[in-house]
N, C-alpha and C positions, 0 to 999 in steps of 0.2 A: 658345163653347168647347164641345167635345164630348168624351166619353170612352166607351170601351167597357167593359162589365161582362161578365166571363166567365160562362158558363152555370152553372158550379158556384156562383158567388156569387149569381146570380139565384135558384137553387133555395133557398139558405139564407135569403135575404131573404124570399122568398115563404112559406117555412115559418114564419118568425117572424111575419109579418103575418097569415097564415091562422089560426094557432093562438093566437087571442087569449086563450084560457083558460090557455095554457101560460106566457105572459109578460104581466104587467100593463102594463109600459112597454116596448113594442117600439121606440119611437123611439130610445132610447139604444143599444140593441143594433144596430139598423140603421145608425145614424150611425157607431158604432164599426167595424162591418164595412166600410162604405164608406171610412172613413178609412184603415183598414189596407190595403184594396185599392188606394186611390189612391196610397199610399206604397210599394206593392210594385213590384218590377221588371217585372212582367208587364202593367202598365198602359200603355195607348196613349192619349195625350191629344193631340188635334189642336186648335190654335187657329186660328180664322178670321182671316185676314190683315186683314180690314176692321175688326176690333175690337182696340184697344190697351188691354189690361187695366191698364196703368199709369195710364191716364187715367180709369179707372172709379172714381168717387168713391162712398164709402159714408158714411152717417151712422149711428152706432150708440152704444150705451151699454155700458159695462163696469162691473160691480159686483163688488167684492171685500169679503170679510169676514174678520176675524181677531180673536183673543182679546186682551183687554187684559192686561197683566202684565209679567213679566220681559223677554220678547223683543220687546215692543211697539216699543221704540226701534230695534232692528235691522230689524224689518219696515218701519217707517216710513222709515228711511234708504234701504232698497232700493226702496220704492215711490216716494219722492221722486226718487231717481236715475233711475228709469224715466220718471217724469213729465217731468223736465227734458229727457230725450232726445227725447220726442215732444210737447214743449210747443206746437209750431206746429199740431198737429192736435187738441189738447184745447181744446174750446170752453167747457166748463163743468166744475166740479168741486165736489163736496160731500163733507164728511166728517161722519158722524153717529156719535155715541157713544150706545149703547143702555144701558138700565138693567140689562142682564143680563151685563155685562162683555165686550161685544164692540164693535168699531169697524167701520163700514161706509164704504167709499169708492165714490162713484158718479161716473163720468166720462162726459161727452158728447164723442164723438170724431167728427171729420169729416176724411177724407183718403182716399187710395186704398186699395184692398182689401188690398194687400200690407203697407202700413204698419199697417193695423188688425190684421191677423193677427200681425205682429211685436210689436205692443204687447201683445196678448192673450197671446202665447207668453211674452214677457218677464215680464209680471205673474204668469203661471201658474208660472214657474220660481222665484219667490220662496218660500223655505221658510217654513213655519208659517202660510201663508194657509189658512184653513179652507174658504172657498168662493170660486169665481170663476164669474160668469155674464156672458154677453154677448148682446146683441140687436142685429141689424142692422136698422135701421128702413127704410132706402132705399138 
């Protein structure tokens, strides 16, 4: 898969990376800029015909965290609904309750890249989740 980046966006990204003193964490800004660019209408993406992205499998982890309390049952209902939709891809699941009034759920996911993205997007759309992190291992 290849995509082209406009010269204007290249300048912005280079300025973010070069000015290390200006931004302490450039990776988030660069990732956000690329994400906005890839979702814009001026993006040109070419897929190599020899690669079928639907068959590309990923193994990753998704971690969500939310506060315990009044809305905990609503959050868990939505989380479990999402889990049931992607149950064939979830290899392992842990729910940890911390002593500071928060619950953390850790998922081990194995499936194609599009299903992983859909799973992460659906979890991210649940209201009152404090944090969502994901890692693609392979």
